[in-house]
FIFI-872066 format. One line per field, with one value per residue (C-alpha): residue number from 1; chain; y, z, x. Coordinates in Angstrom, 2 decimals, decimal comma. Each point is the difference from the previous one (the first is absolute). Example, Ala and Ser with C-alpha at 12.3 -4.5 7.8 and 13.67 -1.06 7.14 Angstrom:
2
pos	1;2
unit	A;A
north	-4,50;3,44
up	7,80;-0,66
east	12,30;1,37
end
This chain:
514
pos	1;2;3;4;5;6;7;8;9;10;11;12;13;14;15;16;17;18;19;20;21;22;23;24;25;26;27;28;29;30;31;32;33;34;35;36;37;38;39;40;41;42;43;44;45;46;47;48;49;50;51;52;53;54;55;56;57;58;59;60;61;62;63;64;65;66;67;68;69;70;71;72;73;74;75;76;77;78;79;80;81;82;83;84;85;86;87;88;89;90;91;92;93;94;95;96;97;98;99;100;101;102;103;104;105;106;107;108;109;110;111;112;113;114;115;116;117;118;119;120;121;122;123;124;125;126;127;128;129;130;131;132;133;134;135;136;137;138;139;140;141;142;143;144;145;146;147;148;149;150;151;152;153;154;155;156;157;158;159;160;161;162;163;164;165;166;167;168;169;170;171;172;173;174;175;176;177;178;179;180;181;182;183;184;185;186;187;188;189;190;191;192;193;194;195;196;197;198;199;200;201;202;203;204;205;206;207;208;209;210;211;212;213;214;215;216;217;218;219;220;221;222;223;224;225;226;227;228;229;230;231;232;233;234;235;236;237;238;239;240;241;242;243;244;245;246;247;248;249;250;251;252;253;254;255;256;257;258;259;260;261;262;263;264;265;266;267;268;269;270;271;272;273;274;275;276;277;278;279;280;281;282;283;284;285;286;287;288;289;290;291;292;293;294;295;296;297;298;299;300;301;302;303;304;305;306;307;308;309;310;311;312;313;314;315;316;317;318;319;320;321;322;323;324;325;326;327;328;329;330;331;332;333;334;335;336;337;338;339;340;341;342;343;344;345;346;347;348;349;350;351;352;353;354;355;356;357;358;359;360;361;362;363;364;365;366;367;368;369;370;371;372;373;374;375;376;377;378;379;380;381;382;383;384;385;386;387;388;389;390;391;392;393;394;395;396;397;398;399;400;401;402;403;404;405;406;407;408;409;410;411;412;413;414;415;416;417;418;419;420;421;422;423;424;425;426;427;428;429;430;431;432;433;434;435;436;437;438;439;440;441;442;443;444;445;446;447;448;449;450;451;452;453;454;455;456;457;458;459;460;461;462;463;464;465;466;467;468;469;470;471;472;473;474;475;476;477;478;479;480;481;482;483;484;485;486;487;488;489;490;491;492;493;494;495;496;497;498;499;500;501;502;503;504;505;506;507;508;509;510;511;512;513;514
unit	A;A;A;A;A;A;A;A;A;A;A;A;A;A;A;A;A;A;A;A;A;A;A;A;A;A;A;A;A;A;A;A;A;A;A;A;A;A;A;A;A;A;A;A;A;A;A;A;A;A;A;A;A;A;A;A;A;A;A;A;A;A;A;A;A;A;A;A;A;A;A;A;A;A;A;A;A;A;A;A;A;A;A;A;A;A;A;A;A;A;A;A;A;A;A;A;A;A;A;A;A;A;A;A;A;A;A;A;A;A;A;A;A;A;A;A;A;A;A;A;A;A;A;A;A;A;A;A;A;A;A;A;A;A;A;A;A;A;A;A;A;A;A;A;A;A;A;A;A;A;A;A;A;A;A;A;A;A;A;A;A;A;A;A;A;A;A;A;A;A;A;A;A;A;A;A;A;A;A;A;A;A;A;A;A;A;A;A;A;A;A;A;A;A;A;A;A;A;A;A;A;A;A;A;A;A;A;A;A;A;A;A;A;A;A;A;A;A;A;A;A;A;A;A;A;A;A;A;A;A;A;A;A;A;A;A;A;A;A;A;A;A;A;A;A;A;A;A;A;A;A;A;A;A;A;A;A;A;A;A;A;A;A;A;A;A;A;A;A;A;A;A;A;A;A;A;A;A;A;A;A;A;A;A;A;A;A;A;A;A;A;A;A;A;A;A;A;A;A;A;A;A;A;A;A;A;A;A;A;A;A;A;A;A;A;A;A;A;A;A;A;A;A;A;A;A;A;A;A;A;A;A;A;A;A;A;A;A;A;A;A;A;A;A;A;A;A;A;A;A;A;A;A;A;A;A;A;A;A;A;A;A;A;A;A;A;A;A;A;A;A;A;A;A;A;A;A;A;A;A;A;A;A;A;A;A;A;A;A;A;A;A;A;A;A;A;A;A;A;A;A;A;A;A;A;A;A;A;A;A;A;A;A;A;A;A;A;A;A;A;A;A;A;A;A;A;A;A;A;A;A;A;A;A;A;A;A;A;A;A;A;A;A;A;A;A;A;A;A;A;A;A;A;A;A;A;A;A;A;A;A;A;A;A;A;A;A;A;A;A;A;A;A;A;A;A;A;A;A;A;A;A;A;A;A;A;A;A;A;A;A;A;A;A;A;A;A;A;A;A;A;A;A;A;A;A;A;A;A;A;A;A;A;A
north	183,40;2,17;-2,07;-0,27;3,65;0,17;-2,62;2,11;3,17;-1,99;-1,26;3,02;2,81;0,75;1,03;1,32;2,28;1,49;0,35;0,88;2,81;-1,57;-0,36;-3,84;0,29;0,95;-3,68;-0,44;3,07;-1,42;-3,24;1,80;2,03;-2,85;-1,43;3,27;0,11;-3,63;1,16;2,90;-1,48;-2,15;2,96;0,35;2,72;1,22;0,53;1,95;2,27;-2,74;-2,35;2,76;0,89;-3,49;-0,41;2,90;-1,37;-3,03;1,97;2,27;-2,96;-1,67;3,33;0,78;-0,09;2,93;2,53;-1,49;0,66;3,77;0,05;-1,41;2,21;3,02;-1,06;0,08;2,97;1,55;-1,61;0,96;3,37;-1,48;-2,90;1,50;3,25;2,62;2,74;-2,64;-0,19;2,38;1,72;2,76;0,13;-0,48;3,13;2,65;-0,08;2,29;-1,85;1,67;-1,61;0,26;-3,08;0,29;0,71;-3,36;-2,13;1,15;-0,02;-3,81;-0,80;1,21;-1,09;-3,75;0,37;1,43;-2,33;-2,97;1,17;0,49;-3,50;-1,56;1,68;-0,59;-3,25;-1,32;1,56;-2,09;-3,18;0,18;-0,69;2,83;2,80;0,85;3,55;-0,99;-2,29;2,84;2,55;-3,05;0,33;3,85;-0,59;-1,87;2,18;3,02;-2,57;-0,45;3,73;1,18;-0,58;1,81;2,93;0,47;-0,92;-2,74;0,86;-3,57;-3,21;-2,06;2,22;0,15;-3,93;-0,25;2,43;-1,51;-3,56;0,04;2,35;-2,31;-3,20;2,24;0,60;-3,23;-1,64;2,38;-0,25;-2,05;-3,33;-0,22;1,78;3,57;0,58;-1,36;-0,46;-3,35;1,82;1,62;-1,80;-1,20;-3,18;-0,50;-0,21;1,19;0,60;3,37;0,27;-0,22;-0,63;-3,00;-0,39;1,18;2,96;-0,53;-3,34;-0,99;-0,68;3,61;1,49;-1,80;0,99;3,66;-1,12;-0,86;2,93;2,10;-1,93;0,30;3,52;0,19;-1,37;2,20;3,43;-1,17;-0,02;3,54;1,01;-1,45;2,38;3,46;-0,61;-0,41;-3,84;-0,85;2,25;-0,85;-0,47;-2,81;0,11;-2,45;2,33;3,67;0,12;2,89;1,04;-1,72;2,14;3,38;-1,03;-1,31;3,40;2,06;3,41;-1,72;-3,04;2,69;2,00;-2,82;0,22;-3,87;-2,47;-0,67;-3,11;-1,21;1,43;-2,52;-2,70;0,60;0,39;-3,31;-1,57;0,78;-1,18;-3,13;-0,65;1,48;-2,73;-2,47;1,22;-1,47;-3,14;-0,62;2,31;2,91;2,08;-0,46;-0,64;2,87;2,84;2,42;-2,08;-0,55;3,50;1,03;-2,77;1,54;3,59;-1,47;-1,79;2,15;4,08;-0,57;-2,28;2,74;2,16;-1,84;-0,87;3,38;1,31;-2,84;0,89;3,37;-0,10;0,61;3,13;1,23;-1,62;-0,66;-3,65;-3,48;-2,20;-3,92;-1,14;2,85;-1,16;-3,48;1,07;1,86;-2,95;-1,82;2,19;0,32;-3,52;-0,32;3,33;-1,97;-3,19;1,54;2,30;-2,97;-0,60;3,44;0,20;-3,16;1,75;3,17;-2,14;-2,05;3,91;1,01;-3,31;0,05;3,71;-0,66;-2,45;2,63;-0,66;2,48;0,65;1,03;-3,31;-2,00;1,61;-0,59;-3,57;-1,30;-1,22;-2,85;-1,79;0,78;-3,47;-3,29;-0,91;-1,73;0,43;-3,52;1,32;1,17;-2,47;-0,39;1,51;-3,89;-0,79;2,46;-2,35;-2,30;2,01;3,67;1,26;-1,10;2,07;2,74;0,71;-0,26;2,81;2,09;-0,45;3,48;1,04;-0,67;1,24;0,27;0,05;3,98;0,66;-1,81;1,69;3,45;-0,69;-1,23;3,44;2,14;-1,67;0,33;3,87;0,13;-1,12;1,46;3,52;-2,06;-2,24;3,20;1,72;2,63;1,66;-1,28;3,77;1,15;0,66;-2,81;-2,67;1,40;-0,56;-3,80;-0,87;1,75;-1,21;-3,55;-0,37;1,14;-2,34;-3,22;0,73;1,07;-3,38;-2,39;1,60;-0,42;-3,90;-0,06;-0,67;2,16;2,86;-0,90;3,35;1,89;-1,07;3,13;2,39;-1,71;1,22;3,45;-0,76;-1,49;2,79;2,49;-2,11;0,16;3,81;1,69;-0,74;2,13;2,83;-0,24;2,17;-3,05;-3,39;-1,45;-0,78;-3,75;0,03;2,02;-2,39;-2,67;1,50;0,29;-3,34;-1,59;2,40;-0,61;-3,56;0,13;2,01;-2,45;-2,96;1,43;0,12;-3,96;-1,30;-3,41;-2,76;-0,33;-3,26;0,72;1,30;2,41;0,42;3,44;1,32;-1,60;3,14;2,04;-2,85;1,46
up	-10,19;-2,83;-0,59;3,64;-0,06;-2,85;1,85;2,73;-1,66;-1,48;3,18;2,15;-2,21;-0,42;3,55;0,51;-2,51;0,72;3,83;2,22;-1,56;-3,43;-0,44;0,53;-3,91;-1,45;-0,48;-1,62;-2,49;-0,92;-0,96;-1,63;-1,90;-1,56;-0,93;-1,60;-1,69;-1,57;-0,95;-1,89;-1,91;-1,31;-0,19;3,67;2,28;2,82;3,66;-0,22;2,78;1,19;0,53;2,30;1,80;0,74;1,33;1,70;2,10;0,62;1,42;2,18;1,29;1,23;1,19;2,18;3,46;-1,12;-0,59;3,62;1,88;-1,57;1,52;3,43;0,01;-0,48;3,14;1,96;-1,01;1,08;3,32;0,75;1,44;2,81;0,01;0,96;1,11;-1,99;2,68;2,67;0,17;-2,46;-1,03;-1,29;-3,03;0,51;0,30;1,42;-3,95;-1,03;-1,89;-1,69;2,38;3,57;2,27;-0,26;-3,44;-0,74;2,06;-1,63;-3,56;0,62;1,64;-2,72;-2,97;1,07;0,62;-3,40;-1,82;1,83;-1,09;-3,73;0,30;0,84;-2,50;-3,24;1,52;0,03;-3,65;-1,25;1,44;-3,76;-2,89;-2,74;2,83;-0,54;1,00;3,28;0,63;-1,37;2,66;2,70;-1,11;0,57;3,20;1,07;-1,07;2,05;2,99;-0,40;-0,35;2,50;3,06;-1,85;-0,72;3,34;1,76;1,67;4,10;0,98;-1,32;-0,02;-2,58;-2,51;0,41;-0,73;-2,94;-1,55;-0,21;-0,45;-3,00;-1,54;0,63;-1,86;-2,97;-0,14;0,04;-2,62;-2,80;0,99;0,64;-2,29;-2,57;-2,02;0,01;-3,30;-1,69;-1,42;-1,81;-2,16;0,86;-3,15;0,20;-1,41;0,64;3,40;-1,96;-1,36;-3,93;-0,37;3,58;1,24;3,53;1,54;2,39;1,46;1,14;3,70;0,92;-1,70;2,36;3,10;1,14;-0,37;2,12;2,56;0,01;0,44;3,11;1,23;-0,59;1,50;3,30;0,25;-0,79;2,30;3,14;-1,19;-0,38;3,52;1,60;-2,04;0,89;3,90;0,29;1,19;1,96;-1,55;-3,61;0,41;-2,02;0,03;-1,47;0,41;3,37;0,61;-3,48;-1,34;2,45;-1,41;-3,60;0,82;1,89;-2,08;-1,78;-3,49;1,61;1,63;-3,39;-0,85;0,79;0,67;1,43;-2,64;1,48;0,20;-3,62;-0,97;1,65;-2,65;-2,92;1,14;0,39;-3,33;-1,58;1,44;-1,03;-3,72;-0,04;0,85;-2,36;-3,63;-1,99;-1,72;-3,09;1,87;-1,93;-2,84;1,77;2,40;-0,81;2,11;3,39;-1,36;-0,35;3,40;1,46;-2,51;1,87;3,38;-0,59;-2,20;0,63;3,68;0,88;-1,73;2,42;2,81;-0,38;-0,43;3,06;1,82;-1,66;0,77;3,93;0,87;-1,74;0,92;3,66;0,66;1,09;-1,32;0,31;-0,40;-0,29;-2,64;-1,78;0,29;-1,83;-2,36;-0,82;-0,48;-2,32;-2,06;-1,99;-0,02;-3,09;-2,58;1,03;-1,05;-2,96;-2,51;0,54;-0,64;-3,18;-1,07;0,70;-1,94;-2,88;-0,24;0,02;-2,87;-1,98;0,30;-0,99;-3,05;-0,52;0,45;3,29;2,10;2,99;2,25;-0,17;-0,01;3,06;1,99;-1,47;-1,51;-3,81;-2,66;0,65;-2,84;0,81;1,09;1,95;2,90;3,49;-0,02;1,09;3,81;2,57;1,98;3,88;0,83;-0,46;2,26;3,12;-2,16;-2,45;1,95;-2,03;-3,42;0,97;1,30;-3,07;-2,23;2,37;-1,07;-3,72;-1,45;2,68;-0,13;1,92;-1,92;1,84;-0,95;1,31;3,48;0,27;-0,51;2,64;2,60;-0,34;0,14;3,17;0,92;-0,50;2,14;3,04;-0,75;1,53;3,56;-0,18;-0,52;2,86;-2,46;1,54;-1,49;-0,44;-1,81;-3,94;-0,46;1,67;-2,09;-3,14;1,15;1,31;-3,07;-2,46;1,08;0,52;-3,41;-1,75;1,94;-1,08;-3,60;0,05;1,49;-2,24;-2,93;0,57;-1,70;-3,40;-1,46;2,06;-0,51;-1,96;2,86;1,16;-1,71;2,73;2,16;-2,08;0,89;3,59;0,00;-1,39;1,99;3,35;-1,44;-0,19;2,37;3,38;-1,29;0,27;3,47;3,00;2,64;-1,60;0,97;-2,61;0,47;-0,40;-3,50;-1,31;0,87;-1,78;-2,68;-0,63;0,92;-2,64;-2,77;0,50;-0,01;-3,05;-1,74;1,49;-1,61;-3,63;-0,94;-0,76;1,26;-0,80;-1,01;0,39;-1,22;-2,52;0,23;-3,44;-1,28;3,13;-1,34;-1,98;3,10;2,16;-0,42
east	27,21;-1,41;-2,56;-0,92;-0,13;-2,23;-2,62;0,21;-1,09;-2,71;-1,54;0,63;0,66;-3,43;-0,99;3,76;-0,56;-3,33;1,09;-2,83;-1,55;-1,53;-3,78;-1,09;-1,74;3,40;1,25;-3,31;0,38;3,63;-1,83;-2,62;2,44;1,98;-2,95;-1,38;3,08;-0,27;-3,60;1,28;2,30;-3,20;-1,92;-1,40;-1,14;2,08;-1,28;-2,63;-1,97;-2,26;2,66;2,17;-2,60;-0,94;3,58;-0,10;-3,20;2,20;2,89;-2,24;-1,82;3,34;1,14;-3,23;1,09;2,39;-2,60;-1,64;3,53;-0,45;-3,09;1,11;3,14;-2,56;-1,76;3,57;0,85;-3,37;0,28;3,83;-0,15;-2,63;2,34;3,03;-1,33;2,72;0,16;1,67;4,10;0,34;3,35;1,72;2,47;3,56;2,59;-2,82;-1,51;-2,74;-2,39;-3,23;-2,84;-0,44;-0,30;-3,69;0,05;2,20;-2,11;-3,44;1,94;0,90;-3,25;-2,28;2,27;0,06;-4,01;-0,40;2,21;-1,52;-3,45;1,24;1,49;-3,05;-1,94;2,52;0,86;-3,66;-0,19;2,96;-1,70;-1,88;2,20;0,91;0,41;3,60;-0,39;-1,36;3,29;2,30;-1,75;0,55;3,97;0,10;-1,61;2,67;2,54;-1,54;-0,15;3,85;0,16;-2,07;2,18;2,87;-1,86;-2,09;2,88;-1,43;0,07;0,11;2,26;-2,72;-1,60;2,86;0,29;-3,87;-0,25;3,33;-0,98;-3,31;1,09;2,25;-2,99;-2,62;2,42;1,45;-3,62;-1,45;2,21;3,06;-1,18;-2,89;1,78;-0,80;-3,79;-1,70;3,46;-1,32;-2,40;2,15;3,82;1,87;1,99;3,06;3,97;1,49;3,46;0,29;1,16;3,80;0,25;2,09;-2,13;-2,89;0,48;-3,28;0,45;-0,74;3,61;0,78;-2,50;0,09;3,62;-1,74;-2,70;2,36;2,06;-3,25;-0,88;3,05;0,07;-3,98;1,72;2,67;-2,19;-2,64;2,30;1,43;-3,71;-1,05;2,64;-1,10;-3,68;1,26;-1,00;3,47;2,43;3,42;0,94;2,64;3,54;2,55;2,69;-0,74;-1,18;-2,56;0,44;-3,18;-2,17;1,73;-1,05;-3,59;-0,16;1,88;-1,53;0,03;-2,34;-1,70;-0,92;-2,11;-3,96;-0,07;2,60;2,36;0,85;-3,88;-0,14;3,15;-1,82;-3,44;2,50;1,18;-3,17;-1,34;3,17;-0,36;-3,52;0,55;2,93;-2,15;-3,01;-0,40;1,02;3,23;-1,46;-0,50;2,59;-2,64;-3,38;0,47;1,93;-1,66;0,92;3,91;-0,11;-0,97;1,90;3,34;-1,03;0,38;2,74;2,14;-0,54;-1,06;2,60;2,76;-1,89;0,32;3,28;1,17;-1,21;1,58;3,20;-0,39;-0,24;3,45;-0,11;-3,16;-0,25;3,65;-0,79;-0,23;-3,26;0,53;-3,38;-0,33;3,21;-1,81;-3,06;1,92;2,27;-3,03;-1,61;2,92;0,09;-3,47;0,73;2,20;-2,50;-3,32;1,14;-0,23;-3,55;-0,60;1,77;-1,94;-2,94;1,08;1,10;-3,33;-1,70;2,16;-0,44;-4,13;-0,05;1,59;-2,53;-2,53;-1,49;-1,17;3,32;-3,03;-1,91;3,33;0,90;-3,12;-0,91;3,12;0,74;-0,05;3,34;2,47;1,70;-1,18;3,47;-0,85;2,56;1,38;3,51;-1,09;-0,10;-3,01;-0,44;-0,93;3,74;1,33;0,73;1,80;1,93;-0,17;3,19;-1,69;-2,95;2,12;2,05;-3,35;-0,89;2,48;0,28;0,67;1,95;3,89;3,00;3,23;3,36;-0,03;-3,32;0,72;3,26;-1,34;-2,87;2,49;2,14;-3,20;-0,40;3,50;-0,02;-3,10;2,17;3,43;-0,67;-1,07;3,09;2,18;-1,82;-1,39;-3,40;-3,30;-0,94;2,95;-0,27;2,65;-2,00;-3,21;1,72;0,81;-3,31;-1,93;2,42;0,73;-4,02;-1,05;3,04;-1,43;-3,50;0,90;2,16;-2,79;-2,67;1,90;0,75;-3,54;1,15;-2,75;1,50;3,74;0,71;-0,58;3,45;1,20;-1,39;2,56;2,74;-1,33;-0,23;3,34;1,84;-1,99;1,04;3,88;-0,17;-2,43;1,82;2,95;-2,34;-1,29;1,49;-0,22;0,79;3,22;2,73;0,04;-3,94;0,21;2,59;-1,77;-3,04;1,83;1,39;-3,41;-2,07;2,51;-0,25;-4,20;0,50;2,18;-2,28;-3,09;0,91;-0,22;-3,76;0,41;-1,44;-3,77;-1,49;-3,23;-2,20;-2,88;-1,61;-0,45;2,39;2,67;0,92;0,65;1,97;3,27
end
């Protein structure tokens, strides 16, 4: 069986590891790098700029259809306002929300945004037909981002304008930097190992990333539905458990305080997470630190903000939203799943700085490999239909669920639902303690399932003690609820003390895994 798996890596691993975003010349570069290493031992020279330029031209000729596609999408955007007529079948945002533009202003803004974006896309897409014009390609990418954002900023008055902008924007981003790879990366990328120094696995492997890509896609679907209601394209927001509470949440003062639709903003965030999850190869923690950083910002700090906005709904609005909770549940495991790649990237930056490299250059263009260890442990995605469990296990390396953290998560969920079971009103201070405290316990426990962040479980010790004590100081709490909270709070504090099993190794970060 082991021999069969090794043969599978040899026969399928190349394409499986590269995924869909690797430059077509990378295989040639790897072969040249291998030959150069052998030549260097005999006094030979490494790949020079002329060879790299030749490979760049080869890659460009193989992906020329991409830049023609950008030009055609530009023509499509210019024709869109004339084809779809953004002044017909217009709608107002839900809940009587006031927006910063009048209806005529929204129509004009969407029309001219599409026309100008299309003209710019034609111009820079045409320039990108010539090799070695990375700035033109990057400008096309930012045009795609703007096309995705314009329907949100201008509150697109028609559903077709929103659909057209968000879908074409995704295509432009994918065609500019996702499918062909980062512009001109062939000219400076350093070949080498894809397992960080001292690590037991590769946090940038495709199994590690595809689980987050799948979660981001599901979150995109959910938030897109909520955005359709806020923007006025559908008249009703369905909720399987809380009835009209979802509409109450989406039309709340907290939601209306945002200058744009908060659900549509979430859709944009999930879009970028999905695309950035697909971008780069299996050594991107080393070759693309800037991208891992921005992806980490989207998933981790912005993920926390999104989660806390959702769990604050019963406190600020006095209602729950099932689909909003679903988006928080989707976002929550992405944080511990992504943190290891960010740590690997940070370790590489530290190691290159110790060797005298410029952090600025390493951040934007990657650095020389510290180790040549290749990832022979991760299964290929091609094996998923035959061995789904094996691929899934590889996708959660670095994240484990000791029984203490699992039980803590269950107790935190229990705290959130106890008030309703005892008939305590959702707007009472006693219920607030349970809703907020239980949600924070769940978030902390799940995040600390990431082995590199296991030390954060001590925060639940403080939370558990607070939950055990605070109910006795509020006047509107039931005696039975206070007793239950005390028992559960003490149990959470005690369960948060043991570390639990640590299965993987994390190089320089091992000293912080406690």
